[in-house]
BAFI-3210 file (N, C-alpha, C; in Angstrom, 3 decimals, decimal comma, padded with zeros to 6 digits):
// residues 131
n [1|2|3|4|5|6|7|8|9|10|11|12|13|14|15|16|17|18|19|20|21|22|23|24|25|26|27|28|29|30|31|32|33|34|35|36|37|38|39|40|41|42|43|44|45|46|47|48|49|50|51|52|53|54|55|56|57|58|59|60|61|62|63|64|65|66|67|68|69|70|71|72|73|74|75|76|77|78|79|80|81|82|83|84|85|86|87|88|89|90|91|92|93|94|95|96|97|98|99|100|101|102|103|104|105|106|107|108|109|110|111|112|113|114|115|116|117|118|119|120|121|122|123|124|125|126|127|128|129|130|131]
n.u [-105,564|-107,508|-109,721|-111,792|-113,598|-112,497|-109,881|-109,089|-109,139|-107,014|-104,845|-102,269|-103,111|-102,623|-103,441|-103,824|-104,801|-107,481|-108,490|-108,559|-110,055|-112,577|-113,464|-112,513|-110,303|-107,606|-104,064|-102,849|-104,698|-104,360|-101,715|-101,906|-103,476|-101,670|-099,707|-101,130|-101,603|-099,004|-098,262|-097,774|-099,519|-102,560|-102,941|-102,776|-104,257|-102,296|-099,940|-100,184|-100,187|-097,598|-096,078|-096,779|-095,914|-097,476|-099,767|-101,777|-104,563|-104,844|-104,131|-106,184|-108,476|-107,976|-108,078|-110,750|-112,002|-111,158|-112,391|-115,084|-115,262|-114,921|-112,502|-110,851|-110,931|-112,164|-111,290|-112,144|-110,125|-109,983|-108,889|-107,696|-108,131|-110,146|-111,536|-110,619|-109,167|-108,792|-107,915|-106,708|-107,048|-106,476|-109,365|-110,958|-109,614|-111,058|-113,735|-113,677|-113,014|-115,294|-117,219|-116,348|-116,763|-119,559|-120,200|-119,146|-120,757|-123,271|-122,765|-122,260|-124,767|-126,286|-125,049|-125,640|-128,404|-128,528|-127,319|-129,211|-131,342|-130,214|-130,092|-132,869|-133,670|-132,220|-132,652|-133,256|-135,687|-135,593|-134,389|-136,658|-137,010|-135,743|-137,136]
n.v [237,632|237,476|234,785|234,814|236,925|236,911|236,144|238,352|240,348|239,591|240,166|242,498|245,600|247,972|251,374|251,415|248,926|249,186|249,792|247,355|245,826|247,149|247,433|245,383|245,779|245,239|244,390|245,866|247,932|249,281|250,030|251,793|253,754|254,666|255,765|257,942|259,390|260,046|261,716|265,069|266,332|265,886|262,813|261,185|258,219|256,930|257,913|256,886|254,122|253,840|254,412|252,339|250,289|248,723|247,524|249,846|249,245|247,525|249,161|250,985|249,491|249,121|251,783|252,339|250,725|252,061|254,525|253,747|253,110|255,543|256,520|257,965|260,765|261,923|264,133|266,128|267,367|269,845|270,216|273,070|273,127|271,375|268,274|266,118|264,938|262,759|263,249|262,014|262,031|261,755|261,455|263,657|263,043|263,178|262,954|260,395|258,893|259,434|258,161|255,492|255,182|255,367|253,055|251,123|251,557|250,851|248,146|247,213|247,602|245,831|243,388|243,299|242,970|240,442|238,903|239,199|237,832|235,301|234,734|234,602|232,476|230,254|230,200|228,692|227,342|228,484|226,439|224,980|226,268|224,510|223,211]
n.w [142,757|145,734|146,657|148,489|150,807|153,385|152,829|151,308|153,263|154,841|153,281|152,384|151,081|148,589|147,713|144,955|144,534|144,834|142,353|141,037|142,848|143,116|140,474|138,892|137,258|134,971|134,887|132,794|132,501|134,923|134,574|132,390|133,603|135,548|133,862|132,825|135,174|135,894|133,844|132,763|131,144|129,217|127,327|124,105|122,641|121,102|122,289|124,857|124,311|123,320|125,604|127,336|125,911|124,083|121,551|119,706|119,630|121,809|123,970|123,659|124,378|127,105|127,957|127,397|129,319|131,629|131,228|131,430|134,111|135,233|136,085|134,464|132,167|129,006|126,412|123,638|121,044|118,682|115,319|113,547|110,768|110,474|111,592|114,365|117,477|120,336|123,762|126,887|130,437|134,001|136,090|138,480|141,618|144,051|143,233|142,100|144,382|145,924|144,330|144,580|147,314|147,427|145,957|147,688|149,957|148,883|148,329|150,910|152,120|150,579|151,212|153,928|153,810|152,590|154,592|156,590|155,349|155,301|158,049|158,640|156,995|157,948|160,622|163,736|165,929|169,257|171,908|174,247|177,573|180,325|183,240]
ca.u [-106,559|-108,050|-110,990|-112,840|-113,451|-111,572|-108,532|-108,810|-108,880|-105,703|-103,805|-101,940|-103,628|-102,258|-104,611|-104,049|-105,589|-108,894|-108,869|-108,879|-111,077|-113,885|-113,898|-111,934|-109,381|-106,470|-102,739|-102,633|-105,558|-103,686|-100,506|-102,351|-103,887|-100,444|-099,095|-101,891|-101,374|-097,626|-098,086|-098,107|-100,531|-103,383|-102,262|-103,566|-104,136|-100,987|-098,918|-100,351|-099,736|-096,134|-095,511|-096,992|-095,326|-098,516|-100,423|-102,778|-105,879|-104,797|-104,189|-107,524|-109,419|-107,713|-108,578|-112,207|-112,393|-110,928|-113,464|-116,331|-115,239|-114,869|-111,174|-110,236|-111,878|-111,781|-111,579|-111,951|-109,326|-110,297|-107,888|-108,198|-108,548|-111,198|-111,148|-110,360|-108,610|-109,127|-106,864|-107,204|-106,377|-107,165|-110,508|-110,731|-109,509|-112,132|-114,947|-113,476|-113,115|-116,712|-117,907|-115,997|-117,434|-120,958|-120,234|-118,919|-121,968|-124,308|-122,383|-122,448|-126,209|-126,749|-124,546|-126,432|-129,704|-128,323|-127,060|-130,526|-132,080|-129,588|-130,571|-134,268|-133,800|-131,607|-132,921|-133,928|-136,464|-134,795|-134,755|-137,493|-136,328|-136,028|-137,392]
ca.v [238,207|236,532|234,180|235,088|238,186|236,742|236,176|239,731|241,125|239,214|240,661|243,921|246,179|249,356|252,099|251,024|247,700|249,548|249,738|245,962|245,356|247,738|247,379|244,253|246,238|244,373|244,996|246,886|249,068|250,009|250,620|252,959|254,770|255,209|256,616|259,190|260,114|260,550|262,682|266,451|266,810|264,800|262,002|260,488|256,756|256,558|258,214|255,908|252,825|253,879|254,388|251,024|249,340|247,831|247,964|250,901|248,656|246,973|250,317|251,571|248,696|249,450|253,138|252,254|250,202|253,145|255,507|253,177|253,158|256,935|256,872|258,938|261,512|262,106|265,469|266,247|268,507|270,088|270,818|274,294|272,846|270,361|267,014|266,179|263,762|262,731|263,101|261,403|262,435|261,199|262,192|264,260|261,956|263,258|262,414|258,946|258,341|259,499|257,093|254,216|255,132|255,031|251,632|250,351|251,679|250,029|246,747|246,928|247,484|244,599|242,260|243,298|242,386|239,003|238,292|239,124|236,730|234,061|234,513|234,178|231,177|229,169|230,353|227,547|227,705|228,297|225,278|225,381|226,330|223,331|223,581]
ca.w [143,641|146,699|146,275|149,462|151,529|154,504|152,252|150,927|154,471|155,361|152,380|152,374|149,845|148,321|147,190|143,563|144,568|144,729|140,940|140,747|143,774|142,847|139,081|138,184|136,223|134,706|135,080|131,764|132,830|135,994|133,993|131,617|134,568|136,134|132,831|132,778|136,429|135,880|132,762|133,126|130,209|128,665|126,309|123,092|122,688|120,559|123,293|125,942|123,787|123,241|126,962|127,950|124,955|123,574|120,327|119,900|119,911|123,163|124,876|123,515|125,184|128,510|128,176|127,426|130,638|132,592|131,015|131,943|135,572|135,664|136,594|133,559|131,345|127,609|125,880|122,188|120,601|117,275|114,433|112,908|109,397|110,499|112,213|115,806|118,137|121,756|124,756|128,118|131,664|135,174|136,620|139,785|142,601|145,046|142,621|141,981|145,735|146,302|143,590|145,206|148,616|147,157|145,592|148,906|150,781|148,251|148,532|152,333|152,356|149,939|152,006|155,155|153,486|152,374|155,901|157,237|154,711|155,768|159,432|158,593|156,333|158,705|162,060|164,367|167,119|170,467|172,727|175,388|178,868|181,154|184,642]
c.u [-107,138|-109,409|-112,115|-112,567|-112,460|-110,124|-108,139|-108,446|-107,520|-104,555|-103,520|-102,419|-103,173|-103,465|-104,873|-104,835|-107,077|-109,374|-109,304|-110,059|-112,469|-114,373|-113,290|-110,969|-108,160|-105,165|-102,478|-103,484|-104,883|-102,420|-100,852|-102,777|-102,662|-099,748|-099,811|-101,665|-099,983|-097,381|-098,504|-099,168|-101,359|-102,649|-103,257|-103,408|-102,759|-099,865|-098,976|-099,811|-098,215|-095,509|-095,705|-096,482|-096,318|-099,052|-101,492|-104,131|-105,935|-104,891|-105,589|-108,542|-109,228|-108,272|-110,104|-112,699|-112,227|-111,993|-114,775|-116,402|-115,212|-113,522|-110,456|-111,333|-111,282|-112,173|-111,281|-111,160|-109,563|-109,100|-108,508|-108,761|-109,647|-110,669|-110,858|-109,640|-108,970|-107,862|-107,511|-106,370|-107,129|-108,338|-110,128|-110,706|-110,610|-113,427|-114,850|-113,624|-114,565|-117,514|-117,614|-116,664|-118,906|-121,097|-120,091|-120,155|-123,103|-124,038|-122,645|-123,934|-126,742|-126,287|-125,319|-127,796|-129,577|-128,057|-128,376|-131,369|-131,529|-130,084|-131,999|-134,413|-133,305|-131,793|-133,615|-134,672|-135,564|-135,303|-135,601|-136,674|-136,717|-136,157|-136,745]
c.v [237,118|236,020|234,517|236,404|238,039|236,727|237,600|240,572|240,803|239,750|242,128|244,475|247,624|250,058|251,752|249,722|247,967|249,475|248,332|245,487|245,871|247,474|246,241|244,657|245,325|245,130|246,096|248,122|249,936|250,689|251,872|254,088|255,450|256,144|257,964|260,037|260,759|261,615|264,079|267,041|265,631|264,095|261,414|258,988|256,321|256,802|257,231|254,555|252,756|253,742|253,055|249,899|248,257|248,380|248,994|250,321|248,073|248,089|250,942|250,819|248,992|250,831|253,135|251,720|251,289|254,237|255,020|253,240|254,576|257,370|257,891|259,678|261,748|263,513|265,469|267,519|268,657|270,698|272,064|274,017|271,776|269,054|267,212|264,913|263,859|262,625|262,635|261,883|261,842|262,078|262,767|263,161|261,995|262,681|260,895|258,288|258,354|258,406|255,727|254,085|254,780|253,554|250,753|250,385|250,828|248,546|246,340|246,732|246,183|243,371|242,155|242,660|240,874|238,274|238,162|237,992|235,383|233,727|233,976|232,757|230,034|229,287|229,100|228,061|227,517|227,105|225,746|225,343|225,104|223,779|222,621]
c.w [144,525|146,241|147,246|150,172|152,674|154,008|151,881|152,153|155,080|154,511|152,639|151,051|149,740|147,722|145,732|143,467|144,498|143,291|140,563|141,582|143,406|141,432|138,271|137,080|136,153|134,911|134,051|132,023|133,893|135,482|133,178|132,542|135,172|135,150|132,781|134,032|136,416|134,821|133,222|132,206|129,715|127,513|125,321|123,294|122,185|121,571|124,458|125,505|123,732|124,625|127,671|127,053|124,521|122,268|120,660|120,303|121,328|124,194|124,832|124,371|126,674|128,848|128,224|128,771|131,703|132,459|131,625|133,463|136,105|136,202|135,718|132,804|129,973|127,189|124,379|121,889|119,106|116,541|113,807|111,517|109,320|111,056|113,697|116,253|119,617|122,595|126,054|129,297|132,849|135,580|137,982|140,855|143,665|144,492|142,503|143,353|146,216|145,606|144,210|146,564|148,442|146,797|146,826|149,807|150,217|148,485|149,978|152,654|151,765|150,730|153,324|154,939|153,292|153,691|156,672|156,672|155,150|157,174|159,431|158,034|157,211|160,207|162,565|165,591|168,331|171,269|173,901|176,687|179,678|182,597|185,571]
res [m|a|d|s|m|s|e|m|l|r|q|d|m|a|c|e|g|l|l|e|c|f|h|g|l|k|a|l|d|k|e|c|f|r|v|l|v|d|s|e|e|p|l|t|i|d|e|i|a|e|r|v|e|r|e|r|s|t|a|y|r|a|i|q|r|l|l|q|t|g|f|i|r|k|e|q|v|n|y|e|q|g|g|y|y|h|v|y|e|p|a|d|p|d|r|v|a|d|d|m|q|r|l|l|n|d|w|y|a|q|m|g|q|l|i|g|e|f|r|e|k|y|a|t|e|p|a|p|l|q|e]
***
């Protein structure tokens, strides 16, 4: 990933790059997300782990990061005889995009404020007009 904003702007970025850019997601997180997007039905942690060829606990940590960002959702499935398990699926893309737009707007406003503070802090008095 680029170290500065100017470097980021010079790079070609695919839409999946938003996952990393906005939330600092790792390669495995993105891989798990892709598995869920490509699946026609919700998946369990064990199914996800198998598809990404990782240990269950490693896949679980990636899924937790995706849940925290809102990119996926979790649903509880109950057994008839008692007990339950969870399945995971991608969240609504419009809701995720709206959340990212809000984050971007908040970031933009904060950067604007910092730029204003920079101007005030380092402003110099204009040179007097010479006659």
